[in-house]
C-alpha positions in Angstrom: 1.1 19.5 -2.9 2.1 19.2 0.7 0.9 15.7 1.7 -0.7 12.6 0.2 -1.7 9.3 1.7 -1.3 5.8 0.1 -3.5 3.5 2.1 -3.6 -0.3 2.0 -3.2 -3.5 3.9 0.2 -4.3 2.5 0.0 -8.0 3.4 2.8 -8.2 2.2 4.2 -5.2 0.5 5.1 -5.9 -3.2 7.3 -4.3 -5.8 4.0 -2.8 -7.2 3.4 -1.0 -3.8 7.0 0.2 -3.8 6.6 1.5 -7.3 3.5 3.5 -6.3 5.3 4.9 -3.2 8.3 5.9 -5.2 6.3 7.7 -7.9 4.0 9.3 -5.3 7.1 10.6 -3.5 7.8 12.9 -6.5 4.3 14.4 -6.3 4.2 15.7 -2.7 6.5 17.0 0.0 5.2 14.2 2.3 3.9 10.8 1.5 2.1 8.8 4.2 1.9 5.1 3.6 -1.0 4.1 5.7 -1.5 0.6 6.9 -5.3 0.2 7.2 -6.3 -1.9 10.1 -9.3 -4.0 9.3 -10.4 -6.3 12.2 -12.5 -8.4 9.9 -9.6 -9.2 7.6 -7.3 -12.1 8.4 -3.7 -11.1 7.6 -0.6 -13.2 7.1 1.7 -10.6 8.7 1.2 -8.8 11.9 0.8 -5.0 11.9 4.3 -4.7 13.4 5.8 -6.9 10.6 4.1 -4.9 7.9 5.3 -1.6 9.5 8.9 -2.9 9.7 8.8 -4.2 6.1 7.4 -0.9 4.7 10.1 1.0 6.7 12.8 -1.2 5.2 11.7 -0.9 1.6 11.1 2.9 1.8 14.1 3.8 3.8 15.7 5.5 0.7 12.8 7.9 0.5 13.3 10.8 2.9 9.7 12.2 2.5 7.9 8.9 3.2 6.4 8.0 6.6 4.7 4.8 7.6 1.5 5.3 9.6 -1.3 3.1 10.9 -4.9 3.9 10.0 -7.6 2.7 12.4 -11.0 3.5 11.2 -12.0 5.2 8.0 -9.3 6.6 5.6 -11.5 9.6 5.2 -11.4 10.4 8.9 -7.6 10.0 8.9 -7.0 12.4 6.0 -9.3 15.0 7.5 -7.7 14.7 11.0 -4.2 15.0 9.6 -4.9 17.7 6.9 -3.8 15.5 4.0 -4.5 17.0 0.6 -5.1 13.8 -1.5 -5.2 10.0 -1.5 -3.1 8.1 -4.0 -4.1 4.6 -5.3 -2.6 2.2 -7.7 -4.7 0.8 -10.5 -3.5 -2.5 -12.0 -6.2 -2.8 -14.6 -9.9 -2.5 -15.4 -10.9 -4.9 -12.6 -9.5 -2.4 -10.0 -11.4 0.6 -11.4 -14.9 0.0 -10.2 -14.0 -0.6 -6.5 -11.4 2.2 -6.5 -13.8 4.7 -8.1 -16.5 3.8 -5.6 -14.1 4.4 -2.6 -12.8 7.6 -4.2 -16.4 8.9 -4.6 -17.3 8.0 -1.0 -14.2 9.7 0.3 -14.8 12.8 -1.7 -18.5 13.0 -0.5 -17.5 12.4 3.1 -14.6 14.8 3.5 -13.9 16.5 0.1 -10.7 14.6 -0.5 -9.5 13.9 -4.0 -8.0 10.6 -5.1 -5.1 10.4 -7.6 -4.8 7.2 -9.6 -1.5 5.9 -10.7 -1.5 3.2 -13.3 0.7 0.3 -12.3 3.9 -0.2 -14.3 3.2 -2.7 -17.0 5.7 -5.2 -15.6 4.1 -5.0 -12.1 0.4 -4.9 -13.0 -0.1 -8.6 -12.3 1.1 -8.3 -8.7 -1.2 -8.6 -5.7 -0.5 -9.4 -2.1 -2.8 -12.5 -2.4 -0.6 -13.8 -5.3 2.5 -13.2 -3.3 1.1 -15.1 -0.3 0.2 -18.0 -2.5 3.6 -18.1 -4.2 5.3 -17.9 -0.8 3.2 -20.8 0.6 4.2 -22.9 -2.4 7.9 -22.2 -1.6 8.6 -20.7 -5.0 11.0 -17.7 -5.5 9.6 -14.3 -4.5 12.5 -12.1 -5.7 10.6 -11.0 -8.9 7.6 -9.9 -6.9 8.8 -8.3 -3.6 11.9 -6.3 -2.6 14.8 -8.6 -1.8 15.2 -7.1 1.7 11.8 -8.6 2.8 11.8 -12.0 1.1 13.0 -14.0 4.1 10.5 -12.3 6.4 7.7 -13.4 4.1 8.9 -17.0 4.0 9.2 -17.0 7.8 5.6 -15.8 8.1 4.2 -18.5 5.9 6.2 -21.2 7.8 4.8 -20.1 11.2 
C-alpha cells in the first residue's frame, strides 16, 4: 500500500496513538497522521502544539508525515489520493462510532478503513483521561511519550 491516513484530534497524543502510528508505518510506504480541525471542539492544546508534539514523538519514523485536516477526512483522502484510513480500536465501546464513520467514508469516496486493535496495556488510554490526569498533577509517564510530558503539564497550567 502506498499511503494511509491516521486521523484524530490528538489532544494530547498518547502512547496508544504512537503505538498505532508505529504499527501503521509497517503497513504502507507513507503514513499521514492527520490532525483533524474541529471548530466546535474545545482543545487543551493549540494546533501548533499538537503538530510539534506529534513531530517529536514520530521523528524516528521516516515514512510518517504530520498534516492538518480542515473539513471532512473523506475529502482529504480523495484530494491526496490516500489508499486507506487507519483507526485504533480500544474496545467494544469504540466500535459503533468507528464503524459508522468508516461506512460513511466508504460511501462518500470509496475509501476503506483498517482497524488496529489497541495493545492490551494501552487500551485504557484516551486523550480525555490524559488531560484529567495532567490537571490533577499526577504522573503522565505511563501514558504519554516522555518527550512531551512537560509540554502537557505546561498547557494545563496556562
